[in-house]
N, C-alpha and C positions, 0 to 999 in steps of 0.2 A: 842389804835387805833386812827389814825389821818386822817383828811380830806384834809387839805391844801397841804400837801406834800405826794405823794404816792411814797415812797422811793423804794419799791419793783418794781413798774412799771418803775421807772427811771433806776434802775439797769438792769432790763431786756432789756430796750431800748438801754442802752449803749452797752450791749453784742450783741444785734441784729445788731447795727451799725457796730461793729467790724466784725461780721460774714459776713455782706453784703460787707464790704470792702475787706475781704479776698476772698469771692466768686468772686467779680468783678476782683480782681487781678488774680485769677486762671483762670477765663474766658479769660482774656487778653492773658495769656500765652498759653492757649489751642488754641485760635483762631489765634494767630500770629505765633505760633511755637517757639517763643523766650521766654526764661525764664528771660531775662533782657529786659523789655519793657520801662523802664525809669531808670534814673541814680540812683534813690533811691533803686532800686532792688539790685544792686551790682556796686558801683561806680568804684572800682578797676577793676572788670571784664569788665565794659563798656569801660574804658580807654584802656585796653589791647586788647579788641576785635576790637576797632576802628583802632588801629595800625595794627593789623593783616589784617583787611579788606583793609586798604590802601596798604599793602604789596601784598595782593592777586591780587588786581586790577593792580598794577604795574607789577607783575610777568606775569599776563595774557597778558598785552600789550607788555612786553618784548618778550614773546613767539611769538606773532604776528609779532613783529619787526624781529625776527630771521627767521621766515618763509618768510617775505619779502626779507630778505637777501638771502635766498635760491633761490628765484625767480630771483633776480638780477644775482646771480652767474650762474644760468641755462641759462639766456639770453645771458650773455657774452660767456659762454661755447658753446652754440649753434652757435654763430657767429664765434668763433674760429674753430669750426668743419668745417664750410664752407670755411674758410681761408685755413685750412689744405687740403681740397679737391682741392682747386685751386693750392696750392703748389705742390701737387702730379702731377697734370696735367702739370705744368710748367717743373717739373723734367723729366716727361715722354718725353716732347718735347726736353729737353736737351739731353737725352739719344738717342732719335731718330736722332737728327741732329749731334751728334758726329760721326755718321756713314758717311763715306766719299762717299757714293753712291748718296748723294744729291747735287744738284747744288745750286749756290747762290740764284737763284730765288725760289727754293724749301724752302731753309732755311729762306728767307725773308718772305715767307708766314707764316711759323711757328713763326717768330719773331713778325709778326703783331698780331697773336693770343696771344702771350705772353704779348704784350703791353696792349691788352684789359684785360687780366687776372690781370695784375698788377693794372690797373685802378679799377678793381672790388675789389681787396684787399683794396685799399685806400677808396673806397666807403663804404665797410663794416666797416672799421675803423671809418669813420666820421659819419655814420648814425646809428650805434648800440646804442640804448638808452633804458633806463627804466624810465618811468614816467618823460620824458623830460631830464634826466641826461645822458650825453654821457658816455660810458663805455670804449671804446677802442681808443679814440683819444688823450689820455694823460691828459685830464682834471680831471680825477679821480685818479691821481697818485701823488706821493710826489712832493712838490714844490721845485725846484732848480733854483736859479738865477745865471747868469754869469755877471762878471764885464766888459766883452768885448763884444761889439755888434758883432753878427755873430757866436760866439761860443755858441753852444746850448747844454745844458744837457738834453738829451732825457729820461734818466732813472736814478733813484737812488733807489736801493733796500731798503726794510724796515730795513735791517740790517746795513745800513749806519747811524752812529750817526749824529745827527744834529750838525751843526757848519760850520766853514769856511775851505775850502780846496784850497790850492794854488799850481799852477804848471806854468812852463814856456814852451812856444812853441819853441822848438829848431829848428825844420824844418817843413815846411808846405808841404802838399801833392802836388805831381806834376804829370803831364800827361806824357805819353810816346810820344816822339817827334823824328821823323826822318826828318832831314832838307836836302833839295836840293838833293834828290836822282835822278840821271839821268837815264832816260829810253829812248829807241829808238823804232821808228816805223820801222819794217823790210822793206827792199827794195823789197823783194818778199816773198810770202807765209805768214805765221803767226808766231807770237812769244807770249809767255806767260809772263805776269807780275804777279808775285805771291805776294799777300798781306795776311799775316797770313794764308798761305796755300790755299787761294782762288784764282783761276786763272782768270786773266783778259786778254782776247785774243785781241791782237793787230795785225792788218793785213796791208799788203802793201797798201790797198785801203783807210786806215784811214788817215785823215788829223790831224793836231795838235788839231783842235777843237774837232773832234769826239773822238780822243784818250783821251783827257782831260775829255770829257763828260762820257766816259766809266769808267774812274778811279774815278771821283767824285761820280757817281751813285753807284758804288760798295762800295766805302768807306762810303758813307752815310748810306747804309744798315748795315754796320758793326760798326756804331757809331764812325766813324773816320772822322775828318775834313781834306779835301784835298785841298791844294793850289798849282795849277799847274802854271808853268812859262816857257813855251817854251821848253819842253823836260826834265824838272825837276819837282819834286813834293815834297812838304813838308807835312808830315802827322802828325796829332796830335789827340790823343784819346780825346773824349769828357769827359770821366770820369778820375779820378785820382786814383793812388794807384799802388801797386806792382803787382796786378792782371791784370793791363792794359799793353798790349804788342803789339808792331808792329814789324813784320819781313817782309821785302820787298826784292824781288830778281828778277833779270832778267838775264838769262844766268849765267855768272861767277860773276856778280856783285850783292852784297847783303848788307843790312844794317839792324840794329835792335835797338830797344830801349824799355826800361821798365820804367813804372812810379814808383814813390816812395810814401811811406806812411808818414803820419804825425808822428813826434817824439816829445815826451814830457819829461821834467824832473820834477819829483814830489818833492814838498817841504815836508820834513819829519818832524815829531813831534819835533825832537830835534834841528831843524834849528831855527835861530833867526827870525822867521816870525810868523804872526798870522795864526794859523791853520796849518794843514799839514796831510800827509799820514804816515802810519807806514812804517817801513823799509821793510816789507814783501809785500807791494803793488807792483803789476806788471802791466805794460802797454802793450797792444797789439793793433795793428791798421790795418785797411784795408782802404787805401786811407785816406779820411777825417774822417772816423768813428773810434773812439778810445774807447777802453774798458779798464777800470781800475778795477782790482780785488784784493781782499785781503781775509784773513782768515774769517771764520764765515759767509759766504754768502755776504760779502761786494762786491758790484758791481756798477759801474757807466758806463754809455754809453753816449759818447759825439760826437758832430759833430764839427770838427775843420777844417774849409775850408782854402784855401790858402789866401783869401783876405776877408776883412770886406765888409759889404754892400756898403761902400763908395769907394771901390776899393783899399784900403790900405793893404799892406802885413801884415799878422799876425805873421810873423817870429820874434821871440824874445819877443813876447807879454807875459806879466805876468798876469795870470788870477786868479781871486778869484771866487770860486764856493761856494755859501751859500745854505746849505741844511736845510730845515725847517721841523718841525713836523706838517705839514699841507698839504692839497691838496688831501689826500686820503679820502676814504669813511668810515665814522664811523658808526657802527651799535650799537645802544643802546640795549644790550642783557641782562641787569640786572635791578633790581628794584631800584637801588640806583645810585648816582652820580659816574661818571667815570667808570662804568661797561660797557665798550665799546670794541667792536672788530673792529680794523682798517683794512680795506681791501684795498689793493693797486692794482689798475687796470692799468698796464703799457700800454703804447701806442703800438699797434700792427698795423703797417703800412709798406709799402714798404721801407720807410726810416729806421725804427728800425729793419727791417728784413734784412738790407743790400742788398736790391734789387734795390734801388734808393738812390741817395744822397739827401741832403736837398733842392737842386734846382730842383729836379724832374728828373734828368738825370739818365737813366738806367745804372745800374752797371752790368747787364747781357745782353748778346747778343749771339744768336746761329747762326749767319750768317757766322761763320767760325768754323772749327773743334776745334780750340783752344778755341774759345769763348763758344762753346757748352760744352766742358769739364769744363771750369770755371763755367758755369751755374750749372752743376751737383753739384760741390763742394759748390757753394753759396746756392743752394737749400737745401743741407744737413744741413747747418748751420741754415737756416731759419726754416726748419721743426723742428730742435732741439729747437729753441727758442719758437716756438708756442707750442710744446709739454711741455716745461717747464712752460709756462704761463697756459696751461690747467691743468697741475699737481698742480700748486698753487691754481687754482680755485677749483679743486677737494678737496684739503685740506681744503679750506674755507667751502665748502659745507658739508663735513663730520663733521667739527667742529660745524657748525650751526645745523646740525641734532642732534648731541649730546646735544647742548645747548637747543634746543626745548624739547628734552626728559627730560633733567635735570630740566628745568623750570616747565614742567608739573608735575613732581614728587614733586617739591617744593610747587606748588599750592595745590596739593592734601594734603600734610602733614600739611601745614599751615591752610588750610580749616578744616581739621580734628581737629586740635588743637583748632581753634576758635569755632567749633561746640560743643566741650565739655564745653566751657565756656558759650555760649549764647543760644544754642538750648535746647528746652524743651524736657524732657523725658516724652513722652505722657502718658505712662502707670503709672508712678509715679504721674504725675500731675492729672490724671483722678481719681486716688485713693484719692488724697488730695481733689479734687473738690467734690467727693461724700461725704466725711466726712464733709466738710464745708457746703454742702447743707443740710445734716441732722441736723447739729448744727443750721443753719439758721431757719429751720422749728421748731426746739425745742424752739429756742429763741422767735420766733413769737408766739408759743403756750403759753409760759410762760408769755409773755407780755399781752396776752389776759386774762390769769388767774389773773395777778396782777391788771389789770384794773377792774376786778370784785370785788376786795376786798372792795371798798367803799360801795358796796351794803350791806355788812354785817352790816355796821354802820346804814344804813337806817332801816334794820330789827330791830336793837337794839333800835333805836329811836321810831319806830312804836310800840314797846312793852311797852312803858312808859304809 
């Protein structure tokens, strides 16, 4: 028996400290709900769980990004729905004025409404925004630059590979022109001067000045410039293209003219030039507006005017178009780098719908029966283009909805995996805690007993 060192008490104290540490660790797991409360608990599990936590937060944010993308698409689609309503009204006016029961003044009233409706389309195009980002003015579409000032690439579909595309302007668009058509003021009664089927009544009481005023007024309503010169008139359409026509007649005398469209020659891939189109690429034009199409959804929409902003003719110009992988709106819809959905919002304006040219000149006019018929055809094209744009937006929205669903499922699965690594099994841990509590109480009792052993030595010494 020894007094200086109570080995039994020290051993009981060591075990008590171990039990207290285990009880403290168990309490931490029970109170936090995590079975990894520090790196020492499971260093590998902690590293894995941290990666999973990072991925979960990124997936949650990607899901919110995709939901924002849905909101953007819905905003654009709502605006295009209003554009479609405007187009339906314009077409309705075209059908109405194609009926020959209307006078020039009646049709001019309809044209005034059409002008306002066209202004509204342009207003919608320029003001439709989401969080300050314009959607329908072309600023959120693919970037395309032209080497020639005045030639504008208004659209390049997402299927157009980036690179340089070269073409030559063979012919520039022209207006319909009838020069020096002679007309007469009747000596008695009245006579009709017909311009595109619209009658202008000249009477014996008219002077040269009043007759010219009637002609200029009527032509102005039909978007035709009239230059009168003492019994003759030169007529020029304000717009260009093969859809622009002038037919003028009085009695047995008549004359007619039709505008022409721009014509291009595309440089093909096998030509000795930088860049080019495939041999399947086809060109179609309506005045200054040119469309280039190829297989696989390849489409470019260009404005090729007759002259540059400085007034120089663009006939014979060699043009390089550079298409970039930039300009469109990218939605980060994944947790990692480059997991992006690129959404292309093409410009939807009177210009891209072929209702006005780049200078703002109307390409439709219902002040004559011919013009009303052309308006119906032009509106069919415009409605088809808006429908295609809305169809593309619908595809984006459906994809984003599937993306949100997929991301939410991924968050659930990764969270479930992380839970198995770091979450405490409360039932199992409570059983462990109860066991440790009993051991702690037993160790405390044994320490008390060990501390009483020196009293036996005192009893021994007292018996001496």
